[in-house]
N, C-alpha and C positions, 0 to 999 in steps of 0.2 A: 187567785184567780182559777176561774178553767177554760185552758183553750183552747180552742175551734176548731176543727176539721181541718178548714182549709190551712192554717197556718202550721200546722204540722206536715212533718219533712217526709215527702215522697219518698219512699224504697227503691220501686221499680223505674223511676228517674236521675234517682241517684247510679243506679245500676248502669242504666243505658249511659249515665255519662262517664262513665270510668269502664267501659266495654272502649264506647267512642277514645278515650286515649291511649282506651292501649292498642286501638286501630292501627291508630293516626304512629304511635313510637314504633306498631309492626311497620307499619311502612313506610318510614323513616329511615329503620335498620336496614330495610330491603332495597331503600335505593342508595341509603347509604355502602350499603354490602357490595352491589351490580357495580357503582360508581368506581369501590377500591379494586373490582375485578377487572375492569375498560382499562383502569391505570395500571395494575398488574399484568396485563396485555399488552398493549403498549411497551412497557418498561423491557418485558420480555423479548419485544421482539424485537426491540434496539440492540439486546445484547447478542440473541444470535444471530442478527445481523454483524454487528460488531466481531464478533468471534471468527464468518466467516473471511470475513476480508484479512483476519490478521491470519488465521490459518492460511490463506493465498499465499500472505505471503513468502513461509516458508518454504513452501516452494523454488520461489526469487530466490532466496536465501542460499541454498543448497546449491543452486547454479552458477549466482555472485560469487561464492567462495571455490567455488571450484576456477573460472574465469581469473580471480583473484590469483589462483596459485599456477596457472599456467604463464601469466606475464612477466613474471623474474625469468621464467625459463625461457621466457621468449625475449628476451631482452640479453640473457647468456650470452644464447645461439647466433644474435646478430650481432656482437661489438666486436667480436676478432674483424667480422666486413667492414664493420660499420665505426675507426676507430676515432675518425675526425668528427664523427656527429653525436659525441660524449653530451652533449648539453641536452639534450632532446632524449638522449636511452636516461641522462638525468630526470628529465621532467617528463619522463613517463614513467619511473618507480616513484617519483616525492608527487604524484599524481593518483596511482596504486595506493599506497597507500591514504594517503587523505580519503579516499573512497571506498579504500575497508574500516577507515577507524567512524564515518557516517554511516556506511554498513551494518554497522556493529548497535549505532544508537537504537537503527530504524530495526535492529532485532528484538533487541531487549523489551519495543513497546509502538508497535507499528501503524497505533493510533495516535502518534506525537506529528503533529504538521508541521511544527522546524524540526525535529528530526530529519523528516519524509522531503522536506525543502532542500535539509544541509545534501543531504544523500544526492538528491536533481543534481545541484550545484557540481558535485565530487565528480560523477558519474557524467555529466557535460566538458569534464573537463580534462577528465580523464581519455573519455572519446576523441578529440580532440588532439590531445599527443600521442596517442595512438595513429591515429589519422596521417599524423607529421612522419611520423617515422616508417608507416609503410609506403607511402609516398618519397622517400629518401633514396629506400629501400632498394626503386627501380634503379639507382643509379649504379648499382653490384649487380652484375648478372651472373658470379662464381654466388650471391647468398639466393637468389629465386633455383640454385640446384641443391641445393643442399637439404640431405633429406630430411634431417631433428628440420628445420626450419617448415616445411611442408608438409610434419607430421603437426607440430603446433599449430600450423595453421588449421587443419582437419577438423583440428582437435576448438579449437577458437570458435570454428564457426558453428561447429556442431553445440556445444555451448549455449553459442547468442544465439542461434533460432528458441533453441530452450527457454532460454531465458523472456523471449520475446513471446514465446504462449503463455508464459506463467505472468510474465508482465499483465498480458491481456485479461488473464483470470483475474486475476488478484484487482486492477481498472477496474471491470467489470462491478467486482465483489463490493471496493469501495464504492462507485457511484449507484451502487443498489443499496447501499447502507445508507451513504447523503440521503437517499430521494424520502426513503422511511422515518429519515430525523427530523427533514424540515417541513414534511405538511402537520398541520393541525391535526388533532393537538398536540403531536408525537412532539415538536417542536418545544410545546411547553414543558413537558413529561424530561426532554433531551437538556433542557436549562436548569432542569430540579435538580435532577441526578447527573449533572458533568458528562455528558456526551458528548463532544468534541466531532467535529467537521473531517473527514479522513482527507487526508491530501492523497493525490496521487500519484501512482510514480512516471513519469514524461518521460516522452524519447527524447532523446539530446537532438541539438538542431545539427551537427553535422551526418545524425542518419534522417533525418528531413532532405535535405539538400546535399546527395552525395558528393568528395570528387572525381574526377574523371579520372581514371586512374591506366595503365598498358591491361593486356591483356591476364597478365600475372596476377591482380589483383584490382578482376572484374567485379562487379558492383555485389556484394555482399556482405554489406551492411546493414547490422544489429546492435543499438543502444549505443551509438552515436561514434562509432567508429568504423572501415573498412576489408576485409577480410575478401583476400583472395578467391574466385571461385572455380580458377581452372589454371593449368597449367600454357 
């Protein structure tokens, strides 16, 4: 039986359909590529913001280590005058050691919220014990005139000022990261790739409400405890 002309396949129509399929495939590939680039941009933005607040903690790390080195010297300077305050001196050293351990955990991973909370608690405890130590020192006039004590006070005050500025820079960077992480669609990307919320380095309660002391220890409070501002 002879095939009619109408029953024969149209080569032009087949070519058109093939072209349409190729175009649809290219469109899908293009959309997929754009989507991948978009997600990559969000991911890279979170990485950059995360590295920024982690690097900011490195500045606090230097100053905290310096303060932790000064505290045993301070205790050594006052214990000859404050023999009856052994319990307070021991509490200062114990709180200092706890803060050192907590700080090391945060330095190893500044993005760990649990480690940051532990450091905040340790710093608050250290601030409270140091505040009590300085308040008790008011009862020892000879201690006020001790040059070693005065020098340590000046050094601690300077270090605390640096910690305050570094802490502000860290908290600003961490807040910027948290905002980037929480907006849509970055929050979905953060969940997919395990970007955790950054915890802030808090100001101790004793810094927010400094104890009233004599002119020798005028308010010079940073990170939770009071230092003298002048003799």
